[in-house]
C-alpha atoms as one frame of an Amber mdcrd trajectory, in Angstrom:
protein
  -9.988  -8.377  -2.657  -7.092 -10.232  -1.078  -4.788 -12.317  -3.209  -4.012
 -15.876  -2.101  -0.501 -14.975  -0.975  -1.950 -12.478   1.531  -3.964 -15.238
   3.174  -0.985 -17.594   3.211   1.242 -15.006   4.883  -1.511 -14.275   7.412
  -1.677 -17.938   8.373   2.129 -18.023   8.632   2.065 -15.040  10.982  -0.479
 -16.837  13.174   1.582 -20.013  13.141   4.682 -18.138  14.231   2.792 -16.629
  17.132   1.588 -19.989  18.389   5.071 -21.461  17.916   6.386 -18.692  20.148
   3.878 -19.639  22.838   4.898 -23.291  22.759   8.627 -22.490  22.946   7.959
 -20.231  25.895   6.635 -23.188  27.882  10.199 -24.039  28.919  12.036 -20.729
  29.546  15.331 -22.533  30.203  15.511 -23.472  26.507  14.985 -19.977  25.162
  17.886 -17.984  23.759  16.735 -15.051  21.669  18.235 -12.128  19.741  16.328
  -8.845  19.560  16.790  -7.047  16.217  15.361  -3.891  14.603  12.283  -4.716
  12.551  11.497  -3.937   8.920   8.099  -5.001   7.618   7.291  -5.294   3.891
   3.832  -5.800   2.392   3.331  -6.236  -1.365   6.943  -5.196  -1.878   6.594
  -1.912   0.034   8.193  -1.212   3.394   5.690  -0.444   6.137   6.641   1.827
   9.004   6.655   0.409  12.512   7.494   2.177  15.788  11.225   2.707  16.257
  11.057   0.825  19.547   9.430  -2.266  18.021  11.945  -5.126  17.604  11.739
  -8.534  16.004  12.990 -11.618  17.821  15.255 -14.274  16.328  15.020 -17.668
  18.017  16.665 -20.866  16.819  17.162 -19.423  13.324  13.533 -18.259  12.976
  12.483 -14.592  13.030   9.295 -13.741  14.930   7.418 -10.507  14.266   4.707
  -8.745  16.307   1.379 -10.205  15.260  -0.511  -6.924  15.402   1.855  -5.119
  13.033   1.725  -8.008  10.571  -2.076  -8.068  10.681  -2.299  -4.300  10.182
  -0.019  -4.517   7.164  -2.264  -7.205   5.668  -5.290  -4.922   6.106  -6.745
  -7.155   8.799  -7.781  -6.631  12.372  -6.498  -8.856  15.142  -8.021  -9.493
  18.565  -6.728 -11.634  21.440  -9.238 -13.301  23.750  -7.328 -14.106  26.935
 -10.176 -16.085  28.465 -10.240 -18.494  25.515  -6.497 -18.236  24.711  -7.541
 -17.454  21.146  -6.515 -15.000  18.453  -9.055 -13.721  15.917  -8.289 -12.204
  12.529 -11.048 -10.067  11.042 -10.914  -9.629   7.285 -12.425  -6.399   5.871
 -15.724  -6.846   4.056 -15.143  -8.126   0.535 -16.282  -5.795  -2.213 -18.822
  -7.090  -4.675 -18.337  -6.974  -8.433 -20.631  -3.949  -8.733 -18.125  -1.951
  -6.639 -15.439  -2.324  -9.297 -14.674   0.409 -11.821 -11.902  -1.514 -13.593
  -9.825  -4.666 -13.430  -6.147  -5.091 -14.309  -5.170  -8.700 -14.963  -8.061
  -9.729 -12.727  -7.188  -7.354  -9.864 -10.025  -4.940  -9.143  -9.955  -1.173
  -8.750 -12.726  -0.152  -6.366 -15.176   2.718  -6.615 -13.851   4.057  -3.313
 -10.330   4.293  -4.753 -11.694   6.303  -7.669 -13.754   8.586  -5.427 -10.784
   9.322  -3.170  -8.597  10.091  -6.194 -11.266  12.330  -7.771 -11.372  14.474
  -4.633  -7.788  15.483  -5.409  -8.788  16.739  -8.867  -9.137  15.567 -12.469
 -11.920  13.985 -14.509 -13.104  10.397 -14.229 -11.335   8.930 -17.258  -8.010
  10.621 -16.504  -8.065   9.648 -12.834  -9.098   6.076 -13.591  -6.313   5.870
 -16.167  -3.870   6.899 -13.455  -5.176   4.211 -11.095  -4.845   1.604 -13.837
  -1.252   2.705 -14.503  -0.514   2.555 -10.778  -1.806  -1.034 -10.627   0.093
  -2.031 -13.791   3.393  -0.745 -12.431   2.735  -2.329  -9.037   2.015  -5.736
 -10.590   5.162  -5.591 -12.732   7.269  -4.622  -9.709   5.730  -7.484  -7.696
   6.403  -9.933 -10.532  10.082  -8.941 -10.567  10.427  -9.158  -6.795  11.147
  -5.443  -6.434  11.035  -4.098  -2.873  10.480  -0.426  -2.100  11.948   0.830
   1.187  11.224   4.026   3.068  14.644   5.230   1.848  13.466   4.757  -1.749
  10.388   6.887  -1.068  12.494   9.556   0.629  14.839   9.587  -2.358  11.971
  10.408  -4.738  10.724  13.096  -2.362  14.206  14.610  -2.149  14.377  14.731
  -5.953  11.173  16.773  -6.041  12.435  19.127  -3.337  15.786  19.599  -5.108
  14.055  20.314  -8.413  11.984  23.004  -6.702  15.100  24.728  -5.382  14.452
  24.437  -1.661  12.314  22.836   1.025  10.608  26.191   1.494   9.521  26.326
  -2.169   8.254  22.764  -1.908   6.152  23.527   1.171   4.741  26.667  -0.446
   3.669  24.591  -3.454   1.942  22.091  -1.157   0.074  24.949   0.514  -0.905
  26.431  -2.833  -2.474  23.153  -3.981  -3.902  22.302  -0.536  -1.834  19.118
  -0.334   0.320  17.326   2.213   3.358  15.084   1.778   1.097  12.099   2.450
  -0.947  13.013  -0.643   2.196  12.519  -2.746   2.850   8.998  -1.477   1.144
   7.049  -4.331   3.093   9.034  -6.935   6.353   8.653  -5.013   5.784   4.904
  -4.737   5.043   4.556  -8.459   8.110   6.626  -9.331  10.310   4.509  -7.048
   8.990   1.341  -8.705   9.551   2.763 -12.200  13.094   3.754 -11.238  13.951
   0.175 -10.275  12.134  -1.289 -13.275  13.920   0.962 -15.781  17.323   1.431
 -14.168  18.954  -1.360 -16.187  18.117   0.545 -19.403  19.848   3.730 -18.266
  23.536   4.576 -18.608  24.613   8.046 -17.478  28.116   8.721 -18.790  30.785
  10.969 -17.298  30.587  13.028 -20.478  26.869  13.681 -19.952  27.498  14.657
 -16.330  30.285  17.055 -17.319  28.149  18.639 -20.045  25.276  19.201 -17.586
  27.641  20.732 -15.045  29.127  23.157 -17.589  25.652  24.189 -18.731  24.219
  24.776 -15.252  27.371  25.544 -13.263  25.986  28.752 -11.743  22.988  26.926
 -10.300  25.275  24.836  -8.080  26.985  27.876  -6.563  25.749  29.606  -3.433
  26.257  33.382  -3.208  27.444  35.236  -0.121  24.585  35.524   2.375  23.817
  37.161   5.695  21.188  36.305   8.278  19.825  39.537   9.691  17.062  41.040
  11.797  15.881  44.631  11.762  13.708  47.132  13.562  12.004  49.640  11.261
  10.664  52.976  12.551   9.407  56.142  10.897  11.770  58.805  12.305  15.454
  59.176  13.122  14.651  60.277  16.669  12.853  56.974  17.282  15.726  55.054
  15.723  18.315  56.872  17.870  16.354  56.165  21.040  16.046  52.461  20.182
  19.750  52.256  19.302  20.596  53.594  22.759  18.406  50.935  24.356  20.067
  48.221  22.270  23.649  49.147  23.117  22.610  49.257  26.775  21.528  45.619
  26.577  17.811  45.642  25.755  16.791  42.499  23.853  16.666  43.131  20.086
  13.805  40.697  19.382  11.662  42.139  22.164  12.108  45.682  20.853  11.377
  44.545  17.297   8.074  43.050  18.410   7.196  46.191  20.340   8.491  48.983
  18.098   8.955  47.838  14.485   6.459  49.114  11.901   7.435  46.152   9.695
   4.803  43.982  11.335   5.673  40.944   9.222   9.213  40.544  10.540   8.437
  42.317  13.811   6.230  39.450  14.942   9.282  37.195  14.540  11.594  39.442
  16.502  12.667  41.291  13.352  14.078  38.122  11.738  14.514  38.415   7.947
  16.264  35.083   7.458  19.171  34.626   5.065  19.439  36.774   1.949  22.017
  37.434  -0.767  22.962  40.673  -2.471  20.370  42.105  -4.809  17.379  41.251
  -2.610  17.130  44.266  -0.260  17.263  47.970  -1.080  20.854  49.124  -1.552
  21.156  51.178   1.664  19.973  48.242   3.774  22.070  45.718   1.846  25.305
  47.720   2.068  24.913  48.126   5.828  23.980  44.481   6.462  26.902  43.039
   4.478  29.381  45.395   6.165  28.436  44.327   9.711  30.205  41.633  11.705
  28.198  38.805  13.244  26.558  40.060  16.440  27.033  43.725  15.500  24.147
  46.251  15.456  24.127  49.080  12.930  23.567  52.745  13.538  20.196  53.907
  12.125  20.126  53.321   8.348  17.734  55.405   6.250  15.884  53.915   3.264
  12.703  54.719   1.386  10.794  52.795   4.074  12.092  54.657   7.125  14.977
  54.042   9.533  16.416  50.587  10.207  18.401  49.151  13.103  20.088  46.023
  11.725  21.485  43.041  13.636  23.524  40.436  11.723  23.379  36.974  13.321
  25.270  34.934  10.700  27.395  35.441   7.591  27.950  32.763   4.936  30.731
  33.109   2.393  30.035  32.353  -1.257  30.507  28.685  -2.193  31.603  27.477
  -5.622  31.064  23.740  -6.104  33.324  21.685  -8.332  32.187  18.954 -10.696
  33.351  16.358  -8.169  31.224  18.010  -5.469  27.995  17.638  -7.454  28.706
  14.614  -9.638  26.366  12.282  -7.723  23.644  14.923  -7.622  23.852  15.460
 -11.392  23.778  11.718 -12.037  20.628  11.472  -9.935  19.036  14.332 -11.875
  19.908  12.866 -15.272  18.685   9.432 -14.186  15.348  10.907 -13.114  15.062
  12.747 -16.419  15.727   9.533 -18.329  13.136   7.635 -16.300  10.641  10.396
 -17.116  11.448  10.016 -20.820  11.230   6.210 -20.854   8.164   5.822 -18.640
   5.380   6.575 -21.188   6.524   3.976 -23.727   7.263   1.458 -20.971   3.764
   1.888 -19.513   2.293   1.534 -23.027   4.100  -1.824 -23.284   2.638  -2.930
 -19.954  -0.836  -1.903 -21.114  -0.472  -3.752 -24.420   0.198  -7.091 -22.740
  -2.244  -6.625 -19.845  -5.893  -7.624 -19.556  -7.525  -4.324 -18.619 -11.297
  -3.949 -18.271 -12.759  -0.476 -17.852 -16.148  -0.963 -16.175 -17.235   2.680
 -16.028 -20.428   3.500 -17.913 -23.029   1.168 -19.327 -20.629  -0.774 -21.550
 -17.390  -2.245 -20.245 -14.315  -2.141 -22.433 -11.253  -4.363 -22.468  -7.747
  -3.911 -23.810  -7.836  -7.522 -24.989
């Protein structure tokens, strides 16, 4: 159900469009400035095509009508024959479609069904939707805007906490999720961050203590990026080595000859690795090679390896100054996590919440 302000903004968007048409009647009077466009709806930045500008004319900013209508959840159609624009509002949901209300704002059955598909029981999932609406309303009341940079910041925090982008993507695969599935949680977390930030003070002492405790985690060990071709016998390895030094493409031979089918399909690429990951014979050879150098056959418990090193990264030790901002971000996120439950309880206590699931509805007031 649309709030009154949505309708008002929709009418404003229509008015701006018609104003633009009237100004265009006399092209000699038009002097415009084209600017990049950012579009916010309910305090949240909406993405628009990179090529889509806004136009500033005579101190007034004009935005594309279709993008505004889409953000308001409405359709828009232009009838050239009648010189008319039509907004189509989605069908209003009836009261029987509601599963809860938060300060008079309804949570629809469809929202609950879509959330249940992702897992959890009815009461838990509905509780999450109620919390989401509570936080959203409080953010709206305080005039808090959430940009795409804010969302990306929360996503980056998750990725950093998981150690790497690769670990993050593996976790998404494991739970059959996409980044888009995380958006509601990222939005809520971004809103909570801005709502609670004034209560948080991360001192230099706390940052220093965290650094001293987790110093090793900020350091990057020496690494090499290597490819290999694995075969069963030394005769095979010697023959392949001869081909390699005579200019045969390493990746092509890896795909054709390597019995390590996993890396062979990728041209023998093993990616970056540090010491302590590979068997000692392989590791010693790989770390002794120069970039671009191919090893003589190296025997291990798996067979004979031809190793090509394509990059070598020296160990990096980061100072407190290097990671100070990162640590502050981590400690801030931790504090938000600690404060959020009691803060949400406060929002619930002062809100009018009606749970309409089941035969009897319940209210927090």
